C-alpha positions as CSV (number, residue, x, y, z in Angstrom):
1,M,-0.3,0.0,-0.7
2,S,1.6,3.0,-1.4
3,C,-0.6,6.2,0.7
4,Q,-1.9,6.3,4.1
5,G,-5.5,8.8,5.3
6,E,-8.2,9.4,7.3
7,V,-11.9,8.7,6.0
8,K,-13.4,12.1,5.9
9,S,-17.1,11.5,4.5
10,Y,-18.2,7.8,3.7
11,N,-22.3,7.6,3.2
12,A,-23.4,3.4,3.9
13,G,-26.5,4.0,1.2
14,K,-24.9,5.3,-1.6
15,G,-21.6,2.9,-0.5
16,W,-19.1,5.6,-0.9
17,G,-17.2,8.9,0.7
18,F,-14.7,10.5,0.6
19,I,-10.7,10.0,1.7
20,T,-8.2,12.8,3.1
21,Y,-4.9,12.2,2.0
22,E,-2.1,14.8,1.5
23,G,-4.6,17.8,2.3
24,Q,-6.7,16.4,-0.7
25,D,-9.9,14.1,-1.0
26,A,-9.8,10.8,-2.4
27,F,-13.2,8.7,-3.8
28,V,-13.9,6.2,-1.6
29,H,-16.4,3.0,-2.3
30,V,-17.0,0.0,-0.5
31,K,-16.3,-2.1,-3.2
32,D,-13.2,-1.8,-3.3
33,C,-12.7,-1.8,0.8
34,S,-11.6,-5.5,0.7
35,G,-14.7,-6.5,2.4
36,A,-15.3,-3.8,4.6
37,A,-17.0,-0.7,4.9
38,P,-15.2,2.6,5.9
39,N,-16.6,4.3,9.1
40,V,-15.3,8.6,9.4
41,G,-12.0,8.7,11.5
42,D,-10.6,4.9,10.2
43,V,-6.5,5.4,9.5
44,V,-6.5,3.7,6.2
45,T,-4.1,2.1,3.6
46,F,-4.3,2.6,0.3
47,D,-3.4,2.7,-3.3
48,I,-4.4,6.0,-5.5
49,D,-6.2,5.6,-9.7
50,Q,-7.6,8.3,-11.6
51,D,-11.3,7.7,-11.5
52,P,-12.8,6.7,-14.5
53,I,-16.3,8.1,-13.9
54,R,-14.7,11.4,-12.0
55,G,-12.5,12.8,-14.7
56,G,-9.4,14.2,-12.6
57,Q,-10.5,13.0,-8.6
58,M,-8.0,10.8,-7.2
59,K,-9.6,6.5,-6.5
60,A,-9.1,5.1,-3.5
61,I,-8.6,1.5,-4.4
62,N,-7.1,-1.7,-2.5
63,V,-8.6,-0.3,0.7
64,Q,-7.2,-1.5,3.5
65,G,-8.5,-0.8,7.1
66,C,-11.6,-0.5,7.2
67,T,-13.6,-1.3,10.0
68,G,-18.0,-0.6,9.2
69,D,-20.4,-3.7,8.2
70,A,-19.6,-3.7,4.3
71,N,-23.6,-4.0,3.8
72,A,-24.6,-2.0,6.2
73,G,-27.2,0.5,4.5
74,K,-27.7,-2.1,1.0
75,G,-30.7,-1.7,-1.2
76,K,-33.3,-4.3,-1.3
77,G,-31.8,-5.8,-4.1
78,K,-29.3,-8.9,-4.8
79,G,-27.0,-7.1,-6.8
80,K,-25.0,-10.8,-8.0
81,G,-24.7,-10.5,-11.7
82,S,-21.7,-10.6,-13.9
83,G,-21.0,-7.0,-14.1
84,S,-18.2,-5.1,-13.1
85,C,-19.7,-1.7,-10.9
86,Q,-22.4,-1.6,-7.8
87,G,-25.0,1.1,-7.0
88,T,-28.6,1.8,-5.8
89,V,-31.3,2.8,-8.3
90,K,-31.8,5.9,-7.3
91,S,-35.0,6.5,-9.1
92,Y,-37.7,4.8,-11.7
93,N,-40.7,5.6,-14.0
94,G,-42.3,2.4,-14.3
95,G,-44.7,4.2,-17.0
96,K,-42.0,5.2,-18.7
97,G,-39.6,2.0,-18.2
98,W,-36.5,3.7,-17.3
99,G,-34.4,5.7,-14.5
100,F,-31.5,6.0,-12.6
101,I,-28.6,4.9,-10.5
102,E,-26.2,6.8,-8.4
103,Y,-22.9,5.1,-9.1
104,N,-19.4,6.7,-7.6
105,G,-21.6,10.0,-6.8
106,V,-22.4,10.1,-10.9
107,D,-26.5,9.1,-11.7
108,V,-26.0,6.3,-15.0
109,F,-28.8,5.9,-17.3
110,L,-30.8,2.5,-16.3
111,H,-33.9,1.8,-18.6
112,V,-35.8,-2.1,-17.8
113,K,-35.1,-3.2,-21.3
114,D,-31.6,-4.0,-19.8
115,C,-32.3,-5.5,-16.4
116,N,-32.3,-9.6,-16.3
117,G,-35.7,-10.8,-14.5
118,G,-37.1,-8.4,-13.5
119,A,-38.0,-4.8,-12.7
120,P,-35.7,-2.2,-10.8
121,Q,-37.4,-0.6,-8.0
122,A,-35.7,2.5,-6.3
123,G,-33.8,1.1,-3.5
124,D,-32.6,-1.7,-5.3
125,W,-28.8,-3.4,-5.2
126,L,-27.7,-3.3,-7.9
127,T,-24.6,-5.0,-10.5
128,F,-24.3,-3.8,-13.5
129,D,-22.1,-2.9,-16.5
130,V,-21.1,0.9,-17.5
131,E,-21.1,1.8,-22.1
132,D,-21.3,5.6,-23.4
133,A,-24.8,6.5,-24.1
134,G,-23.4,7.2,-27.3
135,Q,-25.3,11.3,-27.2
136,S,-21.8,13.0,-27.5
137,N,-22.6,14.3,-24.0
138,G,-20.4,11.9,-21.8
139,K,-23.9,10.1,-20.1
140,L,-24.0,7.0,-19.3
141,K,-25.9,4.0,-19.5
142,A,-25.9,0.7,-17.3
143,T,-26.5,-3.0,-18.9
144,N,-26.0,-6.2,-18.5
145,V,-28.2,-5.1,-15.3
146,S,-28.4,-7.8,-12.4
147,G,-30.3,-7.4,-8.6
148,C,-34.0,-5.9,-9.3
149,T,-36.3,-6.9,-7.5
150,G,-39.7,-5.8,-9.6
151,F,-42.0,-7.5,-11.2
152,P,-41.0,-8.1,-15.6
153,E,-42.9,-5.2,-17.0
154,S,-44.9,-5.2,-20.1
155,G,-45.8,-3.0,-23.2
156,F,-44.4,0.7,-22.6
157,G,-46.4,3.0,-25.1
158,K,-46.7,1.2,-28.5
159,G,-43.7,-1.2,-28.0
160,F,-40.3,-2.4,-28.3
161,G,-40.2,-1.1,-31.9
162,K,-39.4,-4.4,-34.5
163,G,-36.9,-7.0,-33.3
164,G,-36.7,-6.2,-29.4
165,G,-35.6,-2.6,-30.1
166,Y,-36.4,0.8,-28.1
167,A,-38.1,2.9,-30.5
168,P,-40.6,4.1,-30.9
169,M,-40.4,4.9,-27.5
170,W,-36.8,5.6,-28.3
171,G,-37.2,9.2,-30.9
172,G,-39.5,7.7,-33.2
173,K,-43.3,8.9,-33.6
174,G,-44.8,7.8,-30.4
175,P,-45.5,10.6,-28.2
176,M,-44.9,8.7,-24.9
177,W,-41.6,9.7,-23.5
178,G,-42.6,13.7,-23.0
179,A,-39.9,16.1,-21.6
180,S,-35.9,14.1,-21.6
181,P,-34.8,14.0,-17.9
182,Y,-31.6,15.2,-18.5
183,G,-34.1,19.2,-20.1
184,G,-34.2,18.4,-23.0
185,K,-37.5,19.2,-25.1
186,G,-37.0,16.2,-27.6
187,M,-39.1,13.0,-28.1
188,D,-36.3,10.5,-26.4
189,M,-35.2,10.8,-23.7
190,W,-31.9,12.4,-23.4
191,G,-33.3,15.1,-25.0
192,G,-31.9,14.7,-28.6
193,G,-33.0,13.1,-31.3
194,G,-34.1,8.9,-31.6
195,F,-32.2,6.2,-30.6
196,G,-33.0,5.4,-34.3
197,G,-30.8,1.7,-34.8
198,Y,-33.2,0.4,-31.6
199,G,-35.6,0.2,-33.6
200,K,-38.0,2.5,-35.9
201,G,-36.7,6.2,-34.6
202,K,-34.6,8.5,-36.7
203,G,-31.7,9.6,-34.0
204,K,-28.1,8.4,-34.0
205,W,-28.2,4.9,-32.1
């Protein structure tokens, strides 16, 4: 271990906090804490890496010396799966089929179409992979999602489009999406054109 610092803050419900290291804050996530969880005041040893999600910020990995319970504060979802990331469902709209996962302090877009075997519920603790949403704005999208506790849902608006895609909901002619959760006025959820590659939409995808 090349570094030593003191846990400055930790939110058990979200699974992350900060370590004070040489006058700076290093991000810490419970999954990097060797089976334990940080408590405020813990003096820990760790390695430093660049955080791939929060550009320019330090991230603590291989953390040793935590005294808390890693399972404290987790949501009701089991979060078991092959994904490389874990986080809590921050919000989900069952009528529209999408919501957000809070992961390392960042909101990651979540669609029920990418959930394995169920629908997400607010507070679920999920396992998933992360990829760029393809909107040239740095937004992230969850895929290969496991741990959802809701019943599988069927029928969002007029359906998923031919071939199992997201259109017309993702930018086709269907009106169901309304305003974008990212503040745009387009018919798709990102506020721009549709995700045409997933159905009949004419957007970037």
